[in-house]
PDB file of N, CA, C and O in Angstrom:
ATOM      1  N   MET A   1      -0.929  -1.748  16.631  1.00  0.00           N
ATOM      2  CA  MET A   1      -1.253  -1.245  15.310  1.00  0.00           C
ATOM      3  C   MET A   1      -1.010  -2.373  14.325  1.00  0.00           C
ATOM      4  O   MET A   1       0.087  -2.928  14.261  1.00  0.00           O
ATOM      5  N   GLY A   2      -2.011  -2.702  13.577  1.00  0.00           N
ATOM      6  CA  GLY A   2      -1.899  -3.731  12.554  1.00  0.00           C
ATOM      7  C   GLY A   2      -1.944  -3.126  11.164  1.00  0.00           C
ATOM      8  O   GLY A   2      -2.142  -1.922  11.002  1.00  0.00           O
ATOM      9  N   ILE A   3      -1.760  -3.961  10.180  1.00  0.00           N
ATOM     10  CA  ILE A   3      -1.728  -3.492   8.795  1.00  0.00           C
ATOM     11  C   ILE A   3      -3.079  -2.953   8.351  1.00  0.00           C
ATOM     12  O   ILE A   3      -3.138  -2.110   7.456  1.00  0.00           O
ATOM     13  N   ASP A   4      -4.168  -3.421   8.958  1.00  0.00           N
ATOM     14  CA  ASP A   4      -5.507  -3.034   8.508  1.00  0.00           C
ATOM     15  C   ASP A   4      -6.184  -2.054   9.463  1.00  0.00           C
ATOM     16  O   ASP A   4      -7.407  -1.911   9.435  1.00  0.00           O
ATOM     17  N   LYS A   5      -5.410  -1.383  10.301  1.00  0.00           N
ATOM     18  CA  LYS A   5      -5.956  -0.401  11.240  1.00  0.00           C
ATOM     19  C   LYS A   5      -5.642   1.005  10.748  1.00  0.00           C
ATOM     20  O   LYS A   5      -4.540   1.274  10.270  1.00  0.00           O
ATOM     21  N   GLU A   6      -6.619   1.899  10.868  1.00  0.00           N
ATOM     22  CA  GLU A   6      -6.394   3.289  10.471  1.00  0.00           C
ATOM     23  C   GLU A   6      -5.391   3.942  11.406  1.00  0.00           C
ATOM     24  O   GLU A   6      -5.283   3.574  12.576  1.00  0.00           O
ATOM     25  N   SER A   7      -4.664   4.910  10.881  1.00  0.00           N
ATOM     26  CA  SER A   7      -3.658   5.615  11.653  1.00  0.00           C
ATOM     27  C   SER A   7      -3.746   7.108  11.362  1.00  0.00           C
ATOM     28  O   SER A   7      -4.006   7.515  10.230  1.00  0.00           O
ATOM     29  N   ALA A   8      -3.530   7.911  12.385  1.00  0.00           N
ATOM     30  CA  ALA A   8      -3.516   9.359  12.218  1.00  0.00           C
ATOM     31  C   ALA A   8      -2.080   9.882  12.193  1.00  0.00           C
ATOM     32  O   ALA A   8      -1.863  11.094  12.191  1.00  0.00           O
ATOM     33  N   ALA A   9      -1.095   8.973  12.174  1.00  0.00           N
ATOM     34  CA  ALA A   9       0.307   9.378  12.198  1.00  0.00           C
ATOM     35  C   ALA A   9       0.711   9.993  10.864  1.00  0.00           C
ATOM     36  O   ALA A   9       0.320   9.514   9.799  1.00  0.00           O
ATOM     37  N   ASP A  10       1.496  11.056  10.938  1.00  0.00           N
ATOM     38  CA  ASP A  10       2.046  11.685   9.744  1.00  0.00           C
ATOM     39  C   ASP A  10       3.487  11.215   9.568  1.00  0.00           C
ATOM     40  O   ASP A  10       4.216  11.063  10.548  1.00  0.00           O
ATOM     41  N   ALA A  11       3.890  10.988   8.340  1.00  0.00           N
ATOM     42  CA  ALA A  11       5.257  10.565   8.062  1.00  0.00           C
ATOM     43  C   ALA A  11       5.688  11.089   6.707  1.00  0.00           C
ATOM     44  O   ALA A  11       4.865  11.327   5.823  1.00  0.00           O
ATOM     45  N   ASN A  12       6.979  11.262   6.560  1.00  0.00           N
ATOM     46  CA  ASN A  12       7.580  11.648   5.296  1.00  0.00           C
ATOM     47  C   ASN A  12       8.245  10.406   4.714  1.00  0.00           C
ATOM     48  O   ASN A  12       9.021   9.743   5.403  1.00  0.00           O
ATOM     49  N   LEU A  13       7.953  10.082   3.456  1.00  0.00           N
ATOM     50  CA  LEU A  13       8.515   8.913   2.791  1.00  0.00           C
ATOM     51  C   LEU A  13       9.279   9.369   1.560  1.00  0.00           C
ATOM     52  O   LEU A  13       8.756  10.106   0.724  1.00  0.00           O
ATOM     53  N   GLN A  14      10.523   8.922   1.460  1.00  0.00           N
ATOM     54  CA  GLN A  14      11.335   9.220   0.287  1.00  0.00           C
ATOM     55  C   GLN A  14      11.918   7.910  -0.231  1.00  0.00           C
ATOM     56  O   GLN A  14      12.312   7.051   0.558  1.00  0.00           O
ATOM     57  N   ILE A  15      11.975   7.751  -1.547  1.00  0.00           N
ATOM     58  CA  ILE A  15      12.519   6.548  -2.155  1.00  0.00           C
ATOM     59  C   ILE A  15      13.462   6.968  -3.269  1.00  0.00           C
ATOM     60  O   ILE A  15      13.124   7.818  -4.092  1.00  0.00           O
ATOM     61  N   GLY A  16      14.652   6.367  -3.293  1.00  0.00           N
ATOM     62  CA  GLY A  16      15.583   6.695  -4.365  1.00  0.00           C
ATOM     63  C   GLY A  16      16.830   5.835  -4.316  1.00  0.00           C
ATOM     64  O   GLY A  16      17.043   5.091  -3.358  1.00  0.00           O
ATOM     65  N   PRO A  17      17.656   5.938  -5.353  1.00  0.00           N
ATOM     66  CA  PRO A  17      18.890   5.162  -5.406  1.00  0.00           C
ATOM     67  C   PRO A  17      19.979   5.800  -4.545  1.00  0.00           C
ATOM     68  O   PRO A  17      20.002   7.016  -4.351  1.00  0.00           O
ATOM     69  N   THR A  18      20.873   4.966  -4.034  1.00  0.00           N
ATOM     70  CA  THR A  18      22.028   5.466  -3.295  1.00  0.00           C
ATOM     71  C   THR A  18      23.249   5.436  -4.218  1.00  0.00           C
ATOM     72  O   THR A  18      23.210   4.832  -5.290  1.00  0.00           O
ATOM     73  N   THR A  19      24.317   6.085  -3.797  1.00  0.00           N
ATOM     74  CA  THR A  19      25.552   6.082  -4.587  1.00  0.00           C
ATOM     75  C   THR A  19      26.226   4.716  -4.582  1.00  0.00           C
ATOM     76  O   THR A  19      27.153   4.481  -5.357  1.00  0.00           O
ATOM     77  N   LEU A  20      25.768   3.808  -3.712  1.00  0.00           N
ATOM     78  CA  LEU A  20      26.350   2.465  -3.632  1.00  0.00           C
ATOM     79  C   LEU A  20      25.535   1.432  -4.405  1.00  0.00           C
ATOM     80  O   LEU A  20      25.779   0.232  -4.281  1.00  0.00           O
ATOM     81  N   GLY A  21      24.571   1.888  -5.198  1.00  0.00           N
ATOM     82  CA  GLY A  21      23.800   0.963  -6.013  1.00  0.00           C
ATOM     83  C   GLY A  21      22.666   0.270  -5.280  1.00  0.00           C
ATOM     84  O   GLY A  21      22.170  -0.760  -5.736  1.00  0.00           O
ATOM     85  N   MET A  22      22.257   0.818  -4.164  1.00  0.00           N
ATOM     86  CA  MET A  22      21.134   0.276  -3.408  1.00  0.00           C
ATOM     87  C   MET A  22      19.916   1.170  -3.649  1.00  0.00           C
ATOM     88  O   MET A  22      20.033   2.264  -4.200  1.00  0.00           O
ATOM     89  N   VAL A  23      18.762   0.691  -3.231  1.00  0.00           N
ATOM     90  CA  VAL A  23      17.550   1.505  -3.259  1.00  0.00           C
ATOM     91  C   VAL A  23      17.202   1.806  -1.810  1.00  0.00           C
ATOM     92  O   VAL A  23      17.040   0.892  -1.002  1.00  0.00           O
ATOM     93  N   ARG A  24      17.090   3.079  -1.486  1.00  0.00           N
ATOM     94  CA  ARG A  24      16.793   3.472  -0.104  1.00  0.00           C
ATOM     95  C   ARG A  24      15.343   3.910   0.014  1.00  0.00           C
ATOM     96  O   ARG A  24      14.847   4.720  -0.770  1.00  0.00           O
ATOM     97  N   ILE A  25      14.676   3.349   1.020  1.00  0.00           N
ATOM     98  CA  ILE A  25      13.369   3.838   1.461  1.00  0.00           C
ATOM     99  C   ILE A  25      13.651   4.543   2.778  1.00  0.00           C
ATOM    100  O   ILE A  25      14.138   3.932   3.729  1.00  0.00           O
ATOM    101  N   TYR A  26      13.343   5.819   2.823  1.00  0.00           N
ATOM    102  CA  TYR A  26      13.636   6.645   3.993  1.00  0.00           C
ATOM    103  C   TYR A  26      12.319   7.136   4.577  1.00  0.00           C
ATOM    104  O   TYR A  26      11.523   7.777   3.891  1.00  0.00           O
ATOM    105  N   VAL A  27      12.100   6.826   5.854  1.00  0.00           N
ATOM    106  CA  VAL A  27      10.875   7.233   6.538  1.00  0.00           C
ATOM    107  C   VAL A  27      11.260   8.132   7.706  1.00  0.00           C
ATOM    108  O   VAL A  27      12.149   7.797   8.489  1.00  0.00           O
ATOM    109  N   GLU A  28      10.589   9.277   7.820  1.00  0.00           N
ATOM    110  CA  GLU A  28      10.799  10.190   8.944  1.00  0.00           C
ATOM    111  C   GLU A  28       9.447  10.500   9.550  1.00  0.00           C
ATOM    112  O   GLU A  28       8.508  10.885   8.853  1.00  0.00           O
ATOM    113  N   SER A  29       9.362  10.324  10.868  1.00  0.00           N
ATOM    114  CA  SER A  29       8.107  10.610  11.567  1.00  0.00           C
ATOM    115  C   SER A  29       8.396  10.917  13.024  1.00  0.00           C
ATOM    116  O   SER A  29       9.115  10.180  13.699  1.00  0.00           O
ATOM    117  N   GLY A  30       7.836  11.994  13.490  1.00  0.00           N
ATOM    118  CA  GLY A  30       7.955  12.343  14.901  1.00  0.00           C
ATOM    119  C   GLY A  30       9.384  12.430  15.398  1.00  0.00           C
ATOM    120  O   GLY A  30       9.662  12.053  16.536  1.00  0.00           O
ATOM    121  N   GLY A  31      10.286  12.914  14.580  1.00  0.00           N
ATOM    122  CA  GLY A  31      11.679  13.043  14.981  1.00  0.00           C
ATOM    123  C   GLY A  31      12.494  11.770  14.813  1.00  0.00           C
ATOM    124  O   GLY A  31      13.693  11.772  15.092  1.00  0.00           O
ATOM    125  N   HIS A  32      11.883  10.703  14.371  1.00  0.00           N
ATOM    126  CA  HIS A  32      12.593   9.445  14.133  1.00  0.00           C
ATOM    127  C   HIS A  32      12.866   9.303  12.645  1.00  0.00           C
ATOM    128  O   HIS A  32      12.003   9.581  11.813  1.00  0.00           O
ATOM    129  N   GLU A  33      14.077   8.865  12.319  1.00  0.00           N
ATOM    130  CA  GLU A  33      14.465   8.658  10.932  1.00  0.00           C
ATOM    131  C   GLU A  33      14.812   7.191  10.730  1.00  0.00           C
ATOM    132  O   GLU A  33      15.589   6.622  11.497  1.00  0.00           O
ATOM    133  N   ILE A  34      14.236   6.575   9.697  1.00  0.00           N
ATOM    134  CA  ILE A  34      14.495   5.166   9.421  1.00  0.00           C
ATOM    135  C   ILE A  34      14.922   5.028   7.961  1.00  0.00           C
ATOM    136  O   ILE A  34      14.080   5.038   7.062  1.00  0.00           O
ATOM    137  N   PRO A  35      16.242   4.897   7.721  1.00  0.00           N
ATOM    138  CA  PRO A  35      16.701   4.626   6.363  1.00  0.00           C
ATOM    139  C   PRO A  35      16.788   3.112   6.162  1.00  0.00           C
ATOM    140  O   PRO A  35      17.408   2.414   6.965  1.00  0.00           O
ATOM    141  N   MET A  36      16.174   2.607   5.104  1.00  0.00           N
ATOM    142  CA  MET A  36      16.209   1.170   4.814  1.00  0.00           C
ATOM    143  C   MET A  36      16.762   0.984   3.412  1.00  0.00           C
ATOM    144  O   MET A  36      16.197   1.492   2.444  1.00  0.00           O
ATOM    145  N   ASP A  37      17.872   0.251   3.303  1.00  0.00           N
ATOM    146  CA  ASP A  37      18.506   0.023   2.012  1.00  0.00           C
ATOM    147  C   ASP A  37      18.215  -1.388   1.515  1.00  0.00           C
ATOM    148  O   ASP A  37      18.238  -2.348   2.284  1.00  0.00           O
ATOM    149  N   PHE A  38      17.937  -1.497   0.209  1.00  0.00           N
ATOM    150  CA  PHE A  38      17.587  -2.774  -0.401  1.00  0.00           C
ATOM    151  C   PHE A  38      18.382  -2.970  -1.681  1.00  0.00           C
ATOM    152  O   PHE A  38      18.687  -2.011  -2.391  1.00  0.00           O
ATOM    153  N   GLU A  39      18.715  -4.223  -1.966  1.00  0.00           N
ATOM    154  CA  GLU A  39      19.281  -4.568  -3.265  1.00  0.00           C
ATOM    155  C   GLU A  39      18.218  -4.249  -4.314  1.00  0.00           C
ATOM    156  O   GLU A  39      17.027  -4.299  -4.005  1.00  0.00           O
ATOM    157  N   PRO A  40      18.609  -3.926  -5.538  1.00  0.00           N
ATOM    158  CA  PRO A  40      17.619  -3.614  -6.572  1.00  0.00           C
ATOM    159  C   PRO A  40      16.565  -4.710  -6.756  1.00  0.00           C
ATOM    160  O   PRO A  40      15.393  -4.404  -6.974  1.00  0.00           O
ATOM    161  N   GLU A  41      16.962  -5.971  -6.671  1.00  0.00           N
ATOM    162  CA  GLU A  41      16.006  -7.070  -6.832  1.00  0.00           C
ATOM    163  C   GLU A  41      14.967  -7.068  -5.711  1.00  0.00           C
ATOM    164  O   GLU A  41      13.784  -7.317  -5.947  1.00  0.00           O
ATOM    165  N   GLU A  42      15.429  -6.782  -4.480  1.00  0.00           N
ATOM    166  CA  GLU A  42      14.495  -6.693  -3.349  1.00  0.00           C
ATOM    167  C   GLU A  42      13.527  -5.528  -3.555  1.00  0.00           C
ATOM    168  O   GLU A  42      12.334  -5.646  -3.273  1.00  0.00           O
ATOM    169  N   ALA A  43      14.048  -4.407  -4.046  1.00  0.00           N
ATOM    170  CA  ALA A  43      13.199  -3.233  -4.290  1.00  0.00           C
ATOM    171  C   ALA A  43      12.141  -3.546  -5.336  1.00  0.00           C
ATOM    172  O   ALA A  43      11.002  -3.094  -5.221  1.00  0.00           O
ATOM    173  N   GLU A  44      12.509  -4.324  -6.364  1.00  0.00           N
ATOM    174  CA  GLU A  44      11.527  -4.708  -7.379  1.00  0.00           C
ATOM    175  C   GLU A  44      10.449  -5.604  -6.790  1.00  0.00           C
ATOM    176  O   GLU A  44       9.280  -5.493  -7.161  1.00  0.00           O
ATOM    177  N   GLU A  45      10.833  -6.502  -5.865  1.00  0.00           N
ATOM    178  CA  GLU A  45       9.837  -7.347  -5.193  1.00  0.00           C
ATOM    179  C   GLU A  45       8.883  -6.496  -4.362  1.00  0.00           C
ATOM    180  O   GLU A  45       7.676  -6.740  -4.351  1.00  0.00           O
ATOM    181  N   ILE A  46       9.424  -5.497  -3.665  1.00  0.00           N
ATOM    182  CA  ILE A  46       8.593  -4.589  -2.870  1.00  0.00           C
ATOM    183  C   ILE A  46       7.638  -3.831  -3.791  1.00  0.00           C
ATOM    184  O   ILE A  46       6.461  -3.666  -3.471  1.00  0.00           O
ATOM    185  N   ALA A  47       8.146  -3.372  -4.933  1.00  0.00           N
ATOM    186  CA  ALA A  47       7.299  -2.651  -5.894  1.00  0.00           C
ATOM    187  C   ALA A  47       6.166  -3.543  -6.388  1.00  0.00           C
ATOM    188  O   ALA A  47       5.035  -3.079  -6.533  1.00  0.00           O
ATOM    189  N   GLU A  48       6.455  -4.815  -6.650  1.00  0.00           N
ATOM    190  CA  GLU A  48       5.409  -5.747  -7.087  1.00  0.00           C
ATOM    191  C   GLU A  48       4.354  -5.927  -6.000  1.00  0.00           C
ATOM    192  O   GLU A  48       3.159  -5.971  -6.293  1.00  0.00           O
ATOM    193  N   GLU A  49       4.794  -6.032  -4.737  1.00  0.00           N
ATOM    194  CA  GLU A  49       3.846  -6.161  -3.624  1.00  0.00           C
ATOM    195  C   GLU A  49       2.982  -4.914  -3.502  1.00  0.00           C
ATOM    196  O   GLU A  49       1.784  -5.015  -3.239  1.00  0.00           O
ATOM    197  N   LEU A  50       3.578  -3.737  -3.691  1.00  0.00           N
ATOM    198  CA  LEU A  50       2.810  -2.489  -3.644  1.00  0.00           C
ATOM    199  C   LEU A  50       1.767  -2.448  -4.753  1.00  0.00           C
ATOM    200  O   LEU A  50       0.618  -2.075  -4.517  1.00  0.00           O
ATOM    201  N   ARG A  51       2.166  -2.831  -5.961  1.00  0.00           N
ATOM    202  CA  ARG A  51       1.215  -2.834  -7.083  1.00  0.00           C
ATOM    203  C   ARG A  51       0.071  -3.806  -6.833  1.00  0.00           C
ATOM    204  O   ARG A  51      -1.090  -3.477  -7.075  1.00  0.00           O
ATOM    205  N   ALA A  52       0.395  -5.008  -6.348  1.00  0.00           N
ATOM    206  CA  ALA A  52      -0.643  -6.008  -6.076  1.00  0.00           C
ATOM    207  C   ALA A  52      -1.583  -5.522  -4.980  1.00  0.00           C
ATOM    208  O   ALA A  52      -2.796  -5.710  -5.076  1.00  0.00           O
ATOM    209  N   SER A  53      -1.037  -4.900  -3.942  1.00  0.00           N
ATOM    210  CA  SER A  53      -1.870  -4.380  -2.855  1.00  0.00           C
ATOM    211  C   SER A  53      -2.751  -3.238  -3.337  1.00  0.00           C
ATOM    212  O   SER A  53      -3.913  -3.140  -2.943  1.00  0.00           O
ATOM    213  N   ALA A  54      -2.204  -2.372  -4.189  1.00  0.00           N
ATOM    214  CA  ALA A  54      -2.999  -1.265  -4.733  1.00  0.00           C
ATOM    215  C   ALA A  54      -4.144  -1.800  -5.582  1.00  0.00           C
ATOM    216  O   ALA A  54      -5.262  -1.289  -5.508  1.00  0.00           O
ATOM    217  N   ALA A  55      -3.876  -2.819  -6.385  1.00  0.00           N
ATOM    218  CA  ALA A  55      -4.931  -3.405  -7.222  1.00  0.00           C
ATOM    219  C   ALA A  55      -6.015  -4.037  -6.364  1.00  0.00           C
ATOM    220  O   ALA A  55      -7.203  -3.898  -6.656  1.00  0.00           O
ATOM    221  N   GLN A  56      -5.608  -4.736  -5.301  1.00  0.00           N
ATOM    222  CA  GLN A  56      -6.595  -5.357  -4.413  1.00  0.00           C
ATOM    223  C   GLN A  56      -7.416  -4.293  -3.691  1.00  0.00           C
ATOM    224  O   GLN A  56      -8.634  -4.429  -3.571  1.00  0.00           O
ATOM    225  N   ALA A  57      -6.767  -3.242  -3.213  1.00  0.00           N
ATOM    226  CA  ALA A  57      -7.488  -2.160  -2.532  1.00  0.00           C
ATOM    227  C   ALA A  57      -8.471  -1.491  -3.485  1.00  0.00           C
ATOM    228  O   ALA A  57      -9.583  -1.142  -3.089  1.00  0.00           O
ATOM    229  N   ARG A  58      -8.064  -1.312  -4.738  1.00  0.00           N
ATOM    230  CA  ARG A  58      -8.941  -0.708  -5.743  1.00  0.00           C
ATOM    231  C   ARG A  58     -10.174  -1.581  -5.967  1.00  0.00           C
ATOM    232  O   ARG A  58     -11.292  -1.071  -6.051  1.00  0.00           O
ATOM    233  N   ARG A  59      -9.969  -2.913  -6.065  1.00  0.00           N
ATOM    234  CA  ARG A  59     -11.104  -3.827  -6.249  1.00  0.00           C
ATOM    235  C   ARG A  59     -12.039  -3.782  -5.043  1.00  0.00           C
ATOM    236  O   ARG A  59     -13.259  -3.764  -5.201  1.00  0.00           O
ATOM    237  N   GLN A  60     -11.467  -3.765  -3.841  1.00  0.00           N
ATOM    238  CA  GLN A  60     -12.297  -3.710  -2.637  1.00  0.00           C
ATOM    239  C   GLN A  60     -13.087  -2.412  -2.590  1.00  0.00           C
ATOM    240  O   GLN A  60     -14.271  -2.422  -2.252  1.00  0.00           O
ATOM    241  N   ALA A  61     -12.454  -1.305  -2.921  1.00  0.00           N
ATOM    242  CA  ALA A  61     -13.143  -0.010  -2.891  1.00  0.00           C
ATOM    243  C   ALA A  61     -14.246   0.042  -3.932  1.00  0.00           C
ATOM    244  O   ALA A  61     -15.329   0.557  -3.652  1.00  0.00           O
ATOM    245  N   SER A  62     -13.997  -0.479  -5.127  1.00  0.00           N
ATOM    246  CA  SER A  62     -15.033  -0.438  -6.160  1.00  0.00           C
ATOM    247  C   SER A  62     -16.171  -1.388  -5.818  1.00  0.00           C
ATOM    248  O   SER A  62     -17.318  -1.111  -6.170  1.00  0.00           O
ATOM    249  N   GLY A  63     -15.896  -2.484  -5.152  1.00  0.00           N
ATOM    250  CA  GLY A  63     -16.950  -3.394  -4.712  1.00  0.00           C
ATOM    251  C   GLY A  63     -17.831  -2.760  -3.659  1.00  0.00           C
ATOM    252  O   GLY A  63     -19.048  -2.943  -3.670  1.00  0.00           O
ATOM    253  N   LYS A  64     -17.224  -2.015  -2.748  1.00  0.00           N
ATOM    254  CA  LYS A  64     -18.006  -1.325  -1.720  1.00  0.00           C
ATOM    255  C   LYS A  64     -18.851  -0.226  -2.344  1.00  0.00           C
ATOM    256  O   LYS A  64     -20.003  -0.032  -1.956  1.00  0.00           O
ATOM    257  N   ALA A  65     -18.289   0.494  -3.310  1.00  0.00           N
ATOM    258  CA  ALA A  65     -19.041   1.568  -3.968  1.00  0.00           C
ATOM    259  C   ALA A  65     -20.210   0.990  -4.748  1.00  0.00           C
ATOM    260  O   ALA A  65     -21.295   1.573  -4.753  1.00  0.00           O
ATOM    261  N   ALA A  66     -20.011  -0.143  -5.404  1.00  0.00           N
ATOM    262  CA  ALA A  66     -21.098  -0.777  -6.160  1.00  0.00           C
ATOM    263  C   ALA A  66     -22.196  -1.236  -5.217  1.00  0.00           C
ATOM    264  O   ALA A  66     -23.378  -1.120  -5.540  1.00  0.00           O
ATOM    265  N   GLY A  67     -21.820  -1.755  -4.059  1.00  0.00           N
ATOM    266  CA  GLY A  67     -22.810  -2.192  -3.074  1.00  0.00           C
ATOM    267  C   GLY A  67     -23.623  -1.029  -2.544  1.00  0.00           C
ATOM    268  O   GLY A  67     -24.828  -1.160  -2.333  1.00  0.00           O
ATOM    269  N   ARG A  68     -22.974   0.113  -2.324  1.00  0.00           N
ATOM    270  CA  ARG A  68     -23.688   1.297  -1.829  1.00  0.00           C
ATOM    271  C   ARG A  68     -24.642   1.829  -2.883  1.00  0.00           C
ATOM    272  O   ARG A  68     -25.761   2.231  -2.566  1.00  0.00           O
ATOM    273  N   SER A  69     -24.204   1.833  -4.135  1.00  0.00           N
ATOM    274  CA  SER A  69     -25.065   2.411  -5.170  1.00  0.00           C
ATOM    275  C   SER A  69     -26.276   1.537  -5.453  1.00  0.00           C
ATOM    276  O   SER A  69     -27.277   2.022  -5.980  1.00  0.00           O
ATOM    277  N   ARG A  70     -26.202   0.266  -5.113  1.00  0.00           N
ATOM    278  CA  ARG A  70     -27.337  -0.624  -5.321  1.00  0.00           C
ATOM    279  C   ARG A  70     -28.152  -0.808  -4.052  1.00  0.00           C
ATOM    280  O   ARG A  70     -29.109  -1.581  -4.031  1.00  0.00           O
ATOM    281  N   GLY A  71     -27.778  -0.105  -3.002  1.00  0.00           N
ATOM    282  CA  GLY A  71     -28.535  -0.186  -1.762  1.00  0.00           C
ATOM    283  C   GLY A  71     -28.258  -1.440  -0.958  1.00  0.00           C
ATOM    284  O   GLY A  71     -29.045  -1.794  -0.081  1.00  0.00           O
ATOM    285  N   LYS A  72     -27.155  -2.119  -1.238  1.00  0.00           N
ATOM    286  CA  LYS A  72     -26.813  -3.332  -0.505  1.00  0.00           C
ATOM    287  C   LYS A  72     -25.882  -2.983   0.633  1.00  0.00           C
ATOM    288  O   LYS A  72     -25.202  -1.957   0.602  1.00  0.00           O
ATOM    289  N   SER A  73     -25.854  -3.834   1.631  1.00  0.00           N
ATOM    290  CA  SER A  73     -24.917  -3.644   2.722  1.00  0.00           C
ATOM    291  C   SER A  73     -24.240  -4.965   3.005  1.00  0.00           C
ATOM    292  O   SER A  73     -24.727  -6.031   2.628  1.00  0.00           O
ATOM    293  N   GLY A  74     -23.101  -4.872   3.682  1.00  0.00           N
ATOM    294  CA  GLY A  74     -22.401  -6.093   4.043  1.00  0.00           C
ATOM    295  C   GLY A  74     -21.630  -6.675   2.883  1.00  0.00           C
ATOM    296  O   GLY A  74     -21.359  -6.009   1.884  1.00  0.00           O
ATOM    297  N   GLY A  75     -21.266  -8.009   3.054  1.00  0.00           N
ATOM    298  CA  GLY A  75     -20.437  -8.628   2.051  1.00  0.00           C
ATOM    299  C   GLY A  75     -21.221  -9.353   1.017  1.00  0.00           C
ATOM    300  O   GLY A  75     -21.885 -10.206   1.606  1.00  0.00           O
ATOM    301  N   GLY A  76     -21.390  -9.384   0.020  1.00  0.00           N
ATOM    302  CA  GLY A  76     -22.135 -10.099  -0.989  1.00  0.00           C
ATOM    303  C   GLY A  76     -22.624  -9.178  -2.073  1.00  0.00           C
ATOM    304  O   GLY A  76     -23.097  -8.074  -1.802  1.00  0.00           O
ATOM    305  N   GLY A  77     -22.514  -9.617  -3.255  1.00  0.00           N
ATOM    306  CA  GLY A  77     -23.049  -8.849  -4.371  1.00  0.00           C
ATOM    307  C   GLY A  77     -22.234  -7.620  -4.681  1.00  0.00           C
ATOM    308  O   GLY A  77     -21.413  -7.179  -3.877  1.00  0.00           O
ATOM    309  N   GLY A  78     -22.462  -7.088  -5.823  1.00  0.00           N
ATOM    310  CA  GLY A  78     -21.841  -5.821  -6.185  1.00  0.00           C
ATOM    311  C   GLY A  78     -20.512  -5.939  -6.888  1.00  0.00           C
ATOM    312  O   GLY A  78     -20.260  -5.202  -7.841  1.00  0.00           O
ATOM    313  N   GLY A  79     -19.634  -6.857  -6.444  1.00  0.00           N
ATOM    314  CA  GLY A  79     -18.321  -6.961  -7.059  1.00  0.00           C
ATOM    315  C   GLY A  79     -18.245  -8.095  -8.048  1.00  0.00           C
ATOM    316  O   GLY A  79     -19.127  -8.954  -8.093  1.00  0.00           O
ATOM    317  N   LYS A  80     -17.187  -8.101  -8.845  1.00  0.00           N
ATOM    318  CA  LYS A  80     -16.960  -9.174  -9.804  1.00  0.00           C
ATOM    319  C   LYS A  80     -15.994 -10.170  -9.189  1.00  0.00           C
ATOM    320  O   LYS A  80     -14.881  -9.803  -8.815  1.00  0.00           O
ATOM    321  N   ALA A  81     -16.403 -11.412  -9.081  1.00  0.00           N
ATOM    322  CA  ALA A  81     -15.550 -12.434  -8.486  1.00  0.00           C
ATOM    323  C   ALA A  81     -14.617 -13.008  -9.535  1.00  0.00           C
ATOM    324  O   ALA A  81     -14.945 -13.065 -10.721  1.00  0.00           O
ATOM    325  N   GLY A  82     -13.446 -13.433  -9.076  1.00  0.00           N
ATOM    326  CA  GLY A  82     -12.528 -14.156  -9.920  1.00  0.00           C
ATOM    327  C   GLY A  82     -11.730 -13.337 -10.907  1.00  0.00           C
ATOM    328  O   GLY A  82     -11.110 -13.923 -11.795  1.00  0.00           O
ATOM    329  N   LYS A  83     -11.704 -12.054 -10.815  1.00  0.00           N
ATOM    330  CA  LYS A  83     -10.915 -11.238 -11.749  1.00  0.00           C
ATOM    331  C   LYS A  83      -9.616 -10.849 -11.132  1.00  0.00           C
ATOM    332  O   LYS A  83      -8.815 -10.161 -11.763  1.00  0.00           O
TER     333      LYS A  83
END
């Protein structure tokens, strides 16, 4: 399983502060529980990566939608480069 492969797995994700001043990302799936604690600075870096990935995914999705609405297929045209 890679980062760009679809998955049918269901998981529960919880994020919040701990009483020790850490940020916990808690993942539960299929009876497995994974608590991951991060320093606040690390959590902010993760948040920045999430925002950047969301923005990139949004651009990719809008580029694909523009290509479909213009009857184009494949990679080329439709999106705005360099933004």
